[in-house]
KOLPA-580364 format. One record per residue (C-alpha): residue number from 1; chain; x, y, z. Coordinates in steps of 0.2 Angstrom, whole numbers, padded with zeros to 4 digits, always signed. Each point is the difference from the previous one (the first is absolute). Layout:
REM residues N
MARDO  pos  unit      x      y      z
MARDO  NUM     A      X      Y      Z
...
END
This chain:
REM residues 413
MARDO  pos  unit      x      y      z
MARDO    1     A  +0186  +0137  +0388
MARDO    2     A  -0005  -0012  -0015
MARDO    3     A  +0003  -0019  +0002
MARDO    4     A  +0002  -0009  -0016
MARDO    5     A  +0007  -0017  -0004
MARDO    6     A  +0006  -0010  -0015
MARDO    7     A  -0009  -0016  -0005
MARDO    8     A  +0001  -0016  -0010
MARDO    9     A  -0011  +0006  -0015
MARDO   10     A  -0009  -0012  -0011
MARDO   11     A  +0003  +0006  -0018
MARDO   12     A  -0003  -0006  -0018
MARDO   13     A  +0013  -0007  -0011
MARDO   14     A  +0008  +0014  -0010
MARDO   15     A  -0007  -0005  -0017
MARDO   16     A  -0017  -0001  +0008
MARDO   17     A  -0001  +0016  +0010
MARDO   18     A  -0007  +0011  -0015
MARDO   19     A  -0014  -0013  -0003
MARDO   20     A  -0004  -0002  +0018
MARDO   21     A  +0000  +0018  +0008
MARDO   22     A  -0017  +0008  +0001
MARDO   23     A  -0008  +0016  +0006
MARDO   24     A  -0006  +0000  +0018
MARDO   25     A  -0016  -0010  +0002
MARDO   26     A  -0010  +0015  +0006
MARDO   27     A  +0002  +0011  -0016
MARDO   28     A  -0007  -0013  -0012
MARDO   29     A  -0018  -0007  -0001
MARDO   30     A  -0004  -0018  -0001
MARDO   31     A  -0004  +0002  -0018
MARDO   32     A  +0016  +0008  -0004
MARDO   33     A  +0010  -0014  +0010
MARDO   34     A  -0010  -0014  -0010
MARDO   35     A  +0008  +0006  -0016
MARDO   36     A  +0016  -0008  +0006
MARDO   37     A  -0008  -0017  +0006
MARDO   38     A  +0009  -0009  -0014
MARDO   39     A  +0017  +0007  +0005
MARDO   40     A  +0007  -0015  +0010
MARDO   41     A  +0013  +0010  +0011
MARDO   42     A  -0010  +0016  +0002
MARDO   43     A  -0001  +0006  +0018
MARDO   44     A  -0018  +0004  -0001
MARDO   45     A  -0002  -0019  +0003
MARDO   46     A  +0006  +0004  +0017
MARDO   47     A  -0007  +0017  +0004
MARDO   48     A  -0016  -0001  -0009
MARDO   49     A  -0002  -0019  +0000
MARDO   50     A  -0019  +0001  -0003
MARDO   51     A  +0005  +0001  -0019
MARDO   52     A  +0003  -0019  +0002
MARDO   53     A  -0018  -0003  +0007
MARDO   54     A  -0017  +0001  -0007
MARDO   55     A  -0007  +0018  -0001
MARDO   56     A  -0014  -0005  +0012
MARDO   57     A  +0013  -0003  +0014
MARDO   58     A  +0000  +0014  +0013
MARDO   59     A  +0016  +0009  -0001
MARDO   60     A  +0002  +0000  +0019
MARDO   61     A  -0004  -0018  +0002
MARDO   62     A  +0012  -0013  +0007
MARDO   63     A  +0002  -0008  -0017
MARDO   64     A  +0009  +0016  -0006
MARDO   65     A  +0013  +0000  +0013
MARDO   66     A  +0003  -0019  -0001
MARDO   67     A  +0002  +0002  -0018
MARDO   68     A  +0013  +0014  +0002
MARDO   69     A  +0010  -0011  +0012
MARDO   70     A  -0001  -0015  -0013
MARDO   71     A  +0006  +0011  -0014
MARDO   72     A  +0014  +0008  +0011
MARDO   73     A  +0005  -0018  +0006
MARDO   74     A  +0001  -0006  -0018
MARDO   75     A  +0011  +0015  -0006
MARDO   76     A  +0012  -0006  +0014
MARDO   77     A  -0001  -0018  -0004
MARDO   78     A  +0003  +0003  -0018
MARDO   79     A  +0015  +0012  +0005
MARDO   80     A  -0008  +0014  -0010
MARDO   81     A  +0003  +0009  +0017
MARDO   82     A  +0015  -0003  +0011
MARDO   83     A  +0004  +0006  +0017
MARDO   84     A  +0016  +0009  +0004
MARDO   85     A  +0011  -0010  +0011
MARDO   86     A  +0006  +0015  +0011
MARDO   87     A  -0009  +0016  +0006
MARDO   88     A  +0002  +0013  -0013
MARDO   89     A  -0006  +0018  -0004
MARDO   90     A  -0007  +0003  -0017
MARDO   91     A  +0002  +0016  -0010
MARDO   92     A  -0014  +0005  -0012
MARDO   93     A  +0001  +0013  -0013
MARDO   94     A  -0015  +0006  -0010
MARDO   95     A  +0001  +0011  -0015
MARDO   96     A  -0016  +0009  -0007
MARDO   97     A  +0001  +0013  -0014
MARDO   98     A  +0018  +0003  +0003
MARDO   99     A  -0002  +0002  +0019
MARDO  100     A  +0009  -0012  +0012
MARDO  101     A  -0004  -0005  +0018
MARDO  102     A  +0010  -0013  +0009
MARDO  103     A  -0005  -0008  +0016
MARDO  104     A  +0006  -0013  +0013
MARDO  105     A  -0011  -0016  +0002
MARDO  106     A  +0002  -0006  +0018
MARDO  107     A  -0010  -0007  +0015
MARDO  108     A  -0008  +0014  +0010
MARDO  109     A  -0004  -0002  +0018
MARDO  110     A  -0018  -0003  +0006
MARDO  111     A  +0005  +0008  +0016
MARDO  112     A  +0005  +0016  -0010
MARDO  113     A  -0018  -0001  -0007
MARDO  114     A  -0008  -0001  +0017
MARDO  115     A  +0011  +0013  +0008
MARDO  116     A  -0003  +0013  -0014
MARDO  117     A  +0018  +0000  -0007
MARDO  118     A  -0008  -0006  -0016
MARDO  119     A  -0012  +0014  -0003
MARDO  120     A  -0017  -0001  -0008
MARDO  121     A  -0011  +0013  -0009
MARDO  122     A  -0016  -0010  -0004
MARDO  123     A  -0013  -0010  +0008
MARDO  124     A  -0002  -0018  -0005
MARDO  125     A  -0016  -0010  -0003
MARDO  126     A  -0003  -0016  +0010
MARDO  127     A  -0006  -0010  -0015
MARDO  128     A  +0016  +0004  -0010
MARDO  129     A  +0011  -0004  +0015
MARDO  130     A  -0009  -0017  +0002
MARDO  131     A  +0003  -0005  -0018
MARDO  132     A  +0019  +0002  +0002
MARDO  133     A  +0000  -0007  +0017
MARDO  134     A  -0008  -0016  -0007
MARDO  135     A  +0012  +0000  -0014
MARDO  136     A  +0015  +0001  +0011
MARDO  137     A  -0007  -0013  +0013
MARDO  138     A  -0003  -0013  -0014
MARDO  139     A  +0016  +0003  -0011
MARDO  140     A  +0011  +0004  +0014
MARDO  141     A  +0008  +0013  -0011
MARDO  142     A  -0001  +0019  -0002
MARDO  143     A  -0002  +0002  -0019
MARDO  144     A  -0003  +0018  -0001
MARDO  145     A  +0013  +0013  +0004
MARDO  146     A  -0004  +0015  +0011
MARDO  147     A  +0007  +0016  -0008
MARDO  148     A  +0008  +0011  +0013
MARDO  149     A  +0009  +0017  -0001
MARDO  150     A  +0013  +0008  +0011
MARDO  151     A  +0009  +0016  +0001
MARDO  152     A  +0016  +0001  -0011
MARDO  153     A  +0015  -0008  +0009
MARDO  154     A  +0017  +0002  -0009
MARDO  155     A  +0008  -0015  +0008
MARDO  156     A  -0014  -0012  -0004
MARDO  157     A  +0000  +0006  -0018
MARDO  158     A  +0018  -0001  -0002
MARDO  159     A  +0001  -0018  +0004
MARDO  160     A  -0015  -0004  -0012
MARDO  161     A  +0007  +0011  -0014
MARDO  162     A  +0017  -0009  +0002
MARDO  163     A  -0007  -0017  -0001
MARDO  164     A  -0010  +0005  -0016
MARDO  165     A  +0016  +0006  -0008
MARDO  166     A  +0011  -0015  +0005
MARDO  167     A  -0012  -0014  -0003
MARDO  168     A  -0010  -0007  -0015
MARDO  169     A  -0019  +0000  +0003
MARDO  170     A  -0008  -0017  +0003
MARDO  171     A  -0016  +0006  -0009
MARDO  172     A  -0001  +0013  -0013
MARDO  173     A  -0016  +0001  -0011
MARDO  174     A  -0013  +0012  -0007
MARDO  175     A  -0018  -0005  +0004
MARDO  176     A  -0014  +0002  -0013
MARDO  177     A  -0005  +0017  +0007
MARDO  178     A  +0018  +0007  -0004
MARDO  179     A  +0006  +0000  +0018
MARDO  180     A  +0018  -0006  +0002
MARDO  181     A  +0004  -0011  +0015
MARDO  182     A  +0018  -0003  +0006
MARDO  183     A  +0003  -0011  +0015
MARDO  184     A  +0016  -0004  +0009
MARDO  185     A  +0004  -0013  +0014
MARDO  186     A  +0010  +0008  +0014
MARDO  187     A  +0008  -0016  +0008
MARDO  188     A  +0016  +0007  +0007
MARDO  189     A  +0000  -0002  +0019
MARDO  190     A  +0010  +0016  +0004
MARDO  191     A  -0011  +0011  -0011
MARDO  192     A  -0016  -0008  +0006
MARDO  193     A  +0006  +0004  +0018
MARDO  194     A  +0004  +0018  -0004
MARDO  195     A  -0017  +0003  -0008
MARDO  196     A  -0008  -0007  +0015
MARDO  197     A  +0010  +0011  +0012
MARDO  198     A  -0003  +0016  -0010
MARDO  199     A  -0019  -0003  +0000
MARDO  200     A  +0000  -0004  +0019
MARDO  201     A  +0011  +0015  +0005
MARDO  202     A  -0004  +0013  -0013
MARDO  203     A  -0018  -0002  -0007
MARDO  204     A  -0013  +0005  +0013
MARDO  205     A  -0015  -0005  -0009
MARDO  206     A  -0007  -0007  -0016
MARDO  207     A  -0017  +0005  -0008
MARDO  208     A  -0012  -0012  -0009
MARDO  209     A  -0002  +0007  -0017
MARDO  210     A  -0011  -0014  -0007
MARDO  211     A  -0005  -0016  +0008
MARDO  212     A  -0009  +0004  +0016
MARDO  213     A  -0011  -0015  -0001
MARDO  214     A  +0015  -0012  -0003
MARDO  215     A  +0009  +0008  +0015
MARDO  216     A  -0015  -0001  +0011
MARDO  217     A  -0003  -0018  -0005
MARDO  218     A  +0018  -0006  +0003
MARDO  219     A  -0001  +0008  +0017
MARDO  220     A  -0016  -0008  +0005
MARDO  221     A  +0007  -0017  -0005
MARDO  222     A  +0015  +0004  +0011
MARDO  223     A  -0011  +0003  +0014
MARDO  224     A  -0010  -0016  -0002
MARDO  225     A  +0016  -0010  -0001
MARDO  226     A  +0007  +0009  +0016
MARDO  227     A  -0016  -0003  +0009
MARDO  228     A  +0001  -0019  -0005
MARDO  229     A  +0017  -0001  +0009
MARDO  230     A  +0010  -0002  -0016
MARDO  231     A  +0012  +0015  +0004
MARDO  232     A  +0015  -0005  +0010
MARDO  233     A  +0014  +0011  -0004
MARDO  234     A  -0009  +0014  -0009
MARDO  235     A  +0010  -0003  -0016
MARDO  236     A  -0012  -0012  -0008
MARDO  237     A  -0004  +0004  -0018
MARDO  238     A  -0018  +0005  +0004
MARDO  239     A  +0006  +0014  +0011
MARDO  240     A  +0005  +0009  -0016
MARDO  241     A  -0009  +0004  -0017
MARDO  242     A  +0007  +0003  -0017
MARDO  243     A  +0003  +0018  -0005
MARDO  244     A  +0009  +0010  -0013
MARDO  245     A  +0007  +0016  +0007
MARDO  246     A  +0003  +0015  -0012
MARDO  247     A  +0008  +0017  +0004
MARDO  248     A  -0012  +0015  -0001
MARDO  249     A  +0009  +0010  -0014
MARDO  250     A  -0003  -0014  -0012
MARDO  251     A  -0019  -0002  +0002
MARDO  252     A  -0014  +0007  -0010
MARDO  253     A  -0018  +0001  +0006
MARDO  254     A  -0013  +0001  -0014
MARDO  255     A  -0017  +0008  +0001
MARDO  256     A  -0014  -0011  +0006
MARDO  257     A  -0016  +0007  -0008
MARDO  258     A  -0019  -0002  +0004
MARDO  259     A  -0016  -0003  -0010
MARDO  260     A  -0018  +0002  +0007
MARDO  261     A  -0015  -0009  -0007
MARDO  262     A  -0012  +0015  +0002
MARDO  263     A  -0002  +0018  +0005
MARDO  264     A  -0011  -0004  +0015
MARDO  265     A  -0016  +0006  -0009
MARDO  266     A  +0008  +0016  -0006
MARDO  267     A  -0001  +0007  -0018
MARDO  268     A  +0017  +0004  -0008
MARDO  269     A  -0003  +0019  +0004
MARDO  270     A  -0005  -0003  +0018
MARDO  271     A  +0015  -0011  +0003
MARDO  272     A  +0012  +0013  -0008
MARDO  273     A  -0008  +0014  +0011
MARDO  274     A  +0002  -0010  +0016
MARDO  275     A  +0018  -0002  -0004
MARDO  276     A  +0003  +0019  +0000
MARDO  277     A  -0001  +0002  +0018
MARDO  278     A  +0017  -0009  +0002
MARDO  279     A  +0008  +0001  -0017
MARDO  280     A  +0004  +0012  -0014
MARDO  281     A  -0006  -0009  -0016
MARDO  282     A  +0006  +0003  -0018
MARDO  283     A  -0006  -0010  -0016
MARDO  284     A  +0015  -0008  -0009
MARDO  285     A  -0010  -0009  -0014
MARDO  286     A  +0004  -0017  -0008
MARDO  287     A  +0018  -0001  +0005
MARDO  288     A  +0003  -0010  +0016
MARDO  289     A  +0006  +0010  +0014
MARDO  290     A  +0014  -0006  +0011
MARDO  291     A  +0002  +0010  +0016
MARDO  292     A  +0017  +0009  +0000
MARDO  293     A  +0002  +0004  +0018
MARDO  294     A  -0008  -0004  +0017
MARDO  295     A  -0018  +0006  +0003
MARDO  296     A  -0004  -0001  -0019
MARDO  297     A  -0012  -0013  -0006
MARDO  298     A  -0006  -0006  -0017
MARDO  299     A  -0019  -0004  -0002
MARDO  300     A  -0008  -0009  -0015
MARDO  301     A  -0019  +0003  -0001
MARDO  302     A  -0011  -0004  -0015
MARDO  303     A  +0014  +0000  -0013
MARDO  304     A  +0009  +0016  +0007
MARDO  305     A  +0015  +0002  +0011
MARDO  306     A  +0001  +0014  +0013
MARDO  307     A  +0014  +0006  +0011
MARDO  308     A  -0004  +0002  +0019
MARDO  309     A  +0011  +0010  +0011
MARDO  310     A  -0004  -0002  +0019
MARDO  311     A  -0003  +0017  +0009
MARDO  312     A  +0011  +0004  +0015
MARDO  313     A  -0015  -0003  +0011
MARDO  314     A  -0001  -0018  -0006
MARDO  315     A  +0017  -0005  +0005
MARDO  316     A  +0005  -0005  +0017
MARDO  317     A  +0018  +0002  +0007
MARDO  318     A  +0000  -0017  +0009
MARDO  319     A  +0010  -0015  -0008
MARDO  320     A  -0016  -0008  -0006
MARDO  321     A  -0011  +0015  -0004
MARDO  322     A  +0013  +0007  -0012
MARDO  323     A  +0000  -0015  -0011
MARDO  324     A  -0010  +0002  -0017
MARDO  325     A  -0008  -0017  +0003
MARDO  326     A  -0007  +0007  +0016
MARDO  327     A  -0006  +0016  -0007
MARDO  328     A  -0009  -0010  -0014
MARDO  329     A  -0008  -0012  +0012
MARDO  330     A  -0005  +0013  +0012
MARDO  331     A  -0006  +0014  -0011
MARDO  332     A  -0007  -0009  -0015
MARDO  333     A  -0003  -0019  +0003
MARDO  334     A  -0007  +0002  +0018
MARDO  335     A  -0007  +0018  -0001
MARDO  336     A  -0008  +0000  -0017
MARDO  337     A  -0001  -0019  -0006
MARDO  338     A  -0004  -0007  +0017
MARDO  339     A  +0013  -0013  -0001
MARDO  340     A  +0007  -0001  +0018
MARDO  341     A  +0009  -0016  +0001
MARDO  342     A  +0010  -0004  -0016
MARDO  343     A  +0006  -0017  +0007
MARDO  344     A  -0018  -0007  -0001
MARDO  345     A  -0011  +0012  -0010
MARDO  346     A  -0004  -0009  -0017
MARDO  347     A  -0002  +0017  -0009
MARDO  348     A  +0018  +0004  -0001
MARDO  349     A  +0015  -0009  -0008
MARDO  350     A  +0018  +0004  -0001
MARDO  351     A  +0012  +0000  -0016
MARDO  352     A  +0019  -0001  +0002
MARDO  353     A  +0010  +0013  -0009
MARDO  354     A  +0009  -0013  -0010
MARDO  355     A  -0016  -0002  -0010
MARDO  356     A  +0000  +0018  -0006
MARDO  357     A  -0014  +0013  -0001
MARDO  358     A  -0007  -0009  -0015
MARDO  359     A  -0006  -0013  +0012
MARDO  360     A  -0010  +0013  +0009
MARDO  361     A  -0008  +0006  -0016
MARDO  362     A  -0004  -0018  -0005
MARDO  363     A  -0009  -0003  +0017
MARDO  364     A  -0011  +0015  -0002
MARDO  365     A  -0003  -0001  -0019
MARDO  366     A  -0006  -0018  +0002
MARDO  367     A  -0013  +0006  +0012
MARDO  368     A  +0005  -0010  +0015
MARDO  369     A  +0006  +0015  +0009
MARDO  370     A  -0006  +0018  +0000
MARDO  371     A  +0015  +0010  +0005
MARDO  372     A  +0019  -0003  +0001
MARDO  373     A  +0013  +0009  +0010
MARDO  374     A  +0019  +0001  -0004
MARDO  375     A  +0011  +0004  +0015
MARDO  376     A  +0018  +0007  +0003
MARDO  377     A  +0010  -0015  +0008
MARDO  378     A  +0005  +0000  +0018
MARDO  379     A  +0018  +0002  +0003
MARDO  380     A  +0012  -0012  +0009
MARDO  381     A  +0003  +0013  +0014
MARDO  382     A  -0019  +0002  +0003
MARDO  383     A  -0001  -0019  +0002
MARDO  384     A  +0015  +0000  +0013
MARDO  385     A  -0008  +0015  +0009
MARDO  386     A  -0017  -0008  +0002
MARDO  387     A  +0007  -0017  +0005
MARDO  388     A  +0012  +0009  +0013
MARDO  389     A  -0015  +0009  +0007
MARDO  390     A  -0010  -0017  +0003
MARDO  391     A  -0014  +0005  -0012
MARDO  392     A  -0006  -0009  -0016
MARDO  393     A  -0004  +0007  -0017
MARDO  394     A  -0016  -0002  -0008
MARDO  395     A  -0002  -0017  -0010
MARDO  396     A  +0008  -0001  -0017
MARDO  397     A  +0011  +0015  +0003
MARDO  398     A  +0017  -0006  -0008
MARDO  399     A  +0004  -0010  -0016
MARDO  400     A  +0018  -0006  -0001
MARDO  401     A  +0008  -0005  -0017
MARDO  402     A  +0008  -0011  -0005
MARDO  403     A  -0008  -0015  +0009
MARDO  404     A  +0012  -0013  +0008
MARDO  405     A  -0002  -0017  -0008
MARDO  406     A  -0005  -0015  +0010
MARDO  407     A  +0009  -0016  -0002
MARDO  408     A  +0018  +0006  -0001
MARDO  409     A  +0003  -0005  +0018
MARDO  410     A  -0012  -0008  +0012
MARDO  411     A  +0002  +0000  +0019
MARDO  412     A  -0004  -0017  +0008
MARDO  413     A  -0006  -0002  +0018
END
């Protein structure tokens, strides 16, 4: 069963929170983050601290991590951020386009991660892990929240919903992208104990929706500290990492689309002909095509959209092979375009569904890419099935919106 704990969160003062909270570090570029350099309380000064250093500084140098620690320490010294005196749970609601999702922010057990109770569906990249490992080591803080999902549990949701109804939010603001963020501090000992018990007795697993690298990095720091003899009781803070756990019925996965730089030496007609082995193809025209069901794809080529429908022979029945991102990878990217490892091949790029199909057209029309593909999104049940089977999805299979904000609560170790 799932082990979670309340913790003494480091949080911004109420009037500062809207100015401090940021998107996760890994969904913005350095250039985008630098636009906020002059905002004194902006949390990019901690999560993307390279914005405070010369542009010639390597973003993975020790200077960057030391600067992150300096900036976080200054926020604490100036009492811009203050640590709660008692362990709490935190309730976090996000509202986007009228759709609401509410999660519980807590500490999740590294042992659950090691033992597979916290389930994964993606591989991680060592260089990205090392970046966050160094950030945690130096700052002694976990600044990015790992986004988890769990199967709906009425008892847990009842306590969370009652707390929302009976208490005034600590934070309630709408960010510049239109997402509303509402945040409550659950500081009642009895309620906290009840939530802990429910997860421990009734929730058999949680699933990483977003944040595989953050989770892996926190777990490796935990192992390091244990090996150094710093774990005595097993309840030390580094044995846990900060997560926000959301019920499956409230989550929405968006499409995660692909663009390729070239057609592998083929002409447009040769490329279209090669696709006919595994797809039925119909020309749509100038109007962007968004797939309406599984095993449909949109394709943008030389100013024209096409609808591709996978033939039955192209679809496998196993949990991985049935995914549209797998069909696209196996039957087009690998077979026709000779792009075999999308994690490392420089001829492919990925575009999150939040950017819209117009971004696919733009990338092709600018001449940087030759062809774009729009995909039908993976379902949350497919994610659960794959994680339960011990398999992993192809890279960049899921895009969750809205994104959790960094800085609303920090986990100190």
